[in-house]
C-alpha positions in Angstrom: 0.0 0.0 0.0 1.5 3.4 -0.9 2.4 5.7 1.9 1.1 9.3 2.2 4.2 11.4 1.7 2.6 14.7 2.2 3.9 16.7 5.1 1.5 18.0 7.7 0.9 21.7 7.2 2.1 24.0 9.8 0.1 26.9 11.2 1.2 30.5 10.3 3.7 31.6 13.0 3.3 34.7 15.1 6.0 36.3 13.1 4.2 35.6 9.8 1.0 36.9 11.2 2.8 40.1 12.3 4.1 40.5 8.7 0.5 40.1 7.4 -0.5 42.8 9.9 2.2 45.1 8.4 1.0 44.4 4.8 -2.7 44.9 5.7 -1.8 48.1 7.5 0.0 49.4 4.4 -3.2 48.6 2.4 -5.4 50.4 5.0 -3.2 53.5 4.8 -3.6 53.6 1.0 -7.3 53.1 1.3 -7.5 55.9 3.8 -5.7 58.2 1.3 -8.7 57.5 -1.0 -11.2 58.2 1.7 -12.0 54.5 2.3 -12.0 53.8 6.1 -11.1 50.5 7.6 -13.0 49.4 10.6 -11.1 46.3 11.6 -7.9 44.4 10.6 -7.6 40.7 11.4 -5.2 37.9 10.7 -6.5 34.4 10.3 -5.5 31.3 12.2 -4.8 29.1 9.2 -2.1 27.0 7.5 -1.0 30.0 5.5 -0.5 33.7 6.4 -3.8 35.4 5.6 -6.0 38.3 6.8 -9.0 40.5 6.4 -9.9 44.2 6.4 -13.5 45.1 7.4 -14.5 48.4 5.8 -16.7 51.2 7.2 -20.0 51.6 5.3 -19.7 54.0 2.4 -20.9 57.5 2.4 -24.0 58.4 0.3 -23.6 58.3 -3.4 -21.9 55.0 -3.7 -23.0 52.2 -6.1 -25.7 49.9 -4.8 -23.2 47.1 -4.2 -20.2 48.2 -2.3 -17.2 46.4 -0.7 -17.7 45.6 3.0 -14.9 43.1 3.6 -11.5 42.4 2.0 -9.6 39.1 2.3 -6.0 38.4 1.3 -4.4 35.0 1.2 -1.4 33.9 -1.0 -3.1 31.3 -3.2 -6.0 33.4 -4.4 -4.8 36.9 -3.7 -7.3 39.7 -2.8 -11.1 39.2 -2.8 -13.8 41.7 -1.8 -17.2 40.8 -0.4 -19.8 43.3 -1.7 -23.1 43.9 0.1 -26.2 45.8 -1.0 -26.0 49.3 0.6 -29.6 49.4 1.8 -29.3 45.9 3.4 -32.6 44.8 2.0 -30.8 42.0 0.2 -28.9 39.6 2.4 -26.9 38.2 -0.4 -23.3 39.2 -1.0 -21.2 38.9 -4.1 -17.4 38.4 -4.3 -15.0 40.0 -6.7 -11.3 39.2 -7.0 -8.4 41.4 -7.9 -7.2 40.2 -11.3 -3.5 40.1 -10.6 -1.0 37.4 -11.2 0.9 38.6 -8.1 0.3 36.9 -4.8 1.2 40.1 -3.0 0.0 43.2 -5.1 1.2 46.6 -4.0 -1.0 48.4 -1.4 -1.8 51.1 -4.0 -3.0 48.4 -6.5 -5.3 47.0 -3.8 -6.6 50.5 -3.0 -7.2 51.2 -6.6 -9.1 47.9 -6.9 -11.4 48.8 -3.9 -11.9 52.3 -5.2 -12.9 50.9 -8.6 -15.4 48.6 -6.9 -17.0 51.5 -5.1 -17.5 53.2 -8.4 -18.6 50.1 -10.4 -18.9 46.6 -8.9 -18.3 45.3 -12.5 -15.1 47.2 -13.0 -12.6 45.5 -15.3 -10.2 45.6 -12.3 -12.3 42.8 -10.8 -13.1 39.2 -11.7 -16.0 37.0 -10.6 -13.6 34.1 -10.2 -10.1 34.0 -8.6 -7.1 34.2 -10.9 -5.0 31.0 -10.9 -1.5 31.7 -9.5 1.6 29.6 -9.4 2.3 28.5 -5.8 4.6 30.8 -3.9 7.1 29.1 -1.5 6.7 30.0 2.1 10.2 31.4 2.4 9.7 33.7 -0.6 6.3 34.8 0.7 7.8 35.7 4.1 10.7 37.5 2.5 8.3 39.6 0.4 6.0 40.3 3.3 9.0 41.5 5.4 9.0 44.7 3.3 5.9 45.6 5.4 7.2 44.6 8.8 5.8 46.7 11.6 8.5 48.8 13.4 10.1 46.9 16.2 9.8 43.4 14.8 
């Protein structure tokens, strides 16, 4: 009988989660520069470094469907959950940043979100995630380290 040779996945380390906080914080700063406020920033307890940004409700004049939650993880990149602004519809739709990069620049993410506020069907967004080549954990951590919070 063949043996299972897959290694057990290890959880994201506290250092990796700290680097994700740095990356998400950089995105939140770029969103704030565009007038988009972030209510909460969270990392996820998972096998890979990942996190979410919860956005404040938009001001009046936004499109009927607006981003309410952003999620980043290396294999699918950035996704945005869009909710109906009057909350009469409980459905949500998801849009993905169409980028081949696992770690797009904070300004590219902010542009994606701003484009979604203007038009949920923007060409900057896809209804399905973009397939990416797997990124090795070491390379991911090295790339995330550009966003390391001070003192780490």
